[in-house]
N, C-alpha and C positions, 0 to 999 in steps of 0.2 A: 802700383798703389801699395801703401804701407798700412799695416793694421794699427788701429788706435790702441791706447793703453787698455781701454774698456774691453775690446775684443781679445787682445792678448791674454788678459786675465781670465776671460770666459773660456778660451780654448785650453789654457794650461790647467784650470780647475776641472774642466770636463775630462781631459785626457789623463791627467795625473792625480787629480784631487778627488775624483769620484763624485763631483757635483755636476749633475746633468745640465746641459745648455740646450735650449730649444731654439733652433734657428727661426728668425722672423718669417712670417708667411709672405710678407711683401717688403721689398727693398726700395729705397728712394735715393735719388741723386740730388745733392745740394751743391750750390755754386758759391764760391768765396772770392772776395776782393782783397783778401790779405792771406798771408802764409798760414797754412794749417800745420798742425804737428800731432804727435801721438796723443797729447793731452788736451789739445784745443782745436776746434774746427776753424778758428780764424773768424773773420767777419763775413757772415752769410749775407747774400743779397736780400734786400727787403723792399717792399713797395713795387709800384709799376707793374702789377699783375704777376709778380714772381711767385712761384710755388715750386716746391720740390716735385720731381717727376718720378714715376715708377720705373724700375729697371729690373730685368731678369738676366740671369747669367747661365752660360753653358760651361761646365768644367771639363777640361780635357788635358791629356798629356801626362807625362811623368818626367821629372828632372829637367825642366821645371813643370810643375802642375800649374795650370792657368785657368782662371775664371774670366771669360770674356762676355761682354754684353751680347745677348742673343738677338737683339733688335735695336733699331735706331731709337734714340731718346730725343724728343723734341719738346722744348719749353714753349709756353705760350708767348706770343709776341709781346715785347716790352711796351708798356704804356707810359713809361718814363725811363730816363737813363738809369741803367743798372751799374754802370762803372766798368772798370777793367777786371774781368774774371781771370784769376790766376791759379786757382785750385778748385778741385771738385772732390766731394766726399760722398760716401754711401752711408745711409742711415737706416735705422729700423723703424722709423715713424715719419709721417708726412710733415709733422711739426714737432719741435722738441726732440725727444727720444735720444738715442745714443749714436754717435758717429762710430762706424765699424771700420772704415778704411778711407784713405784720402790720397790724393796725388796732385802734383803740379800739372797744369795743362801743358802738353807737349805736342810737337809736330808728329802727326801719325805716320810720316815717312820714316822716322827713326825712333820715335817714342822717347827721345832723350833731350832734344832741343826745346827749351822753354818756348811756349807759344801762347802768351796771354791774349785774350780777346775782349775788346771793348764793345759793350752792348748799349746801344742808344735806342731812343724811342722808335718803335716799329721793327727793330731787329728781332730775329729768332735765333736762339742758341740751340745747336744740334750736336749730338754725338752720334756718329755713324755706328751701325751695327759692328760689333767686334772691337771698337776702339776704346772702350772702357775696360781696362784689364787689371786683374789682381793676380799676381804671380808669386808663388812660393817655390824656392829651389833648395 
């Protein structure tokens, strides 16, 4: 996952600018049907019982240091087609708020091969424990 411009600014100001940044108490995963970037989350899914889900992370390692989801994340079953999910992002609020990090959905076997997922009525989108990763090296 890449940091958003918002989080990059907060980290730099916190470490080098003397402006304290308080981490959010709760983090949320959002899903997108278009490309996300440092400055824009892309088109977030809406309707069909979609809502961001909470996520917690465990941080470990050095060079690289990695934050990995510490439990599975399961979205409510879609009551309408959500479309093709291509990106996921981590937010500091259940709605609105600031995107902190984002990444393209990839195959968990290698974490590099793009793996979009089409969600239709009745489908449930899941992220297995440890498969949502934020890595700094």
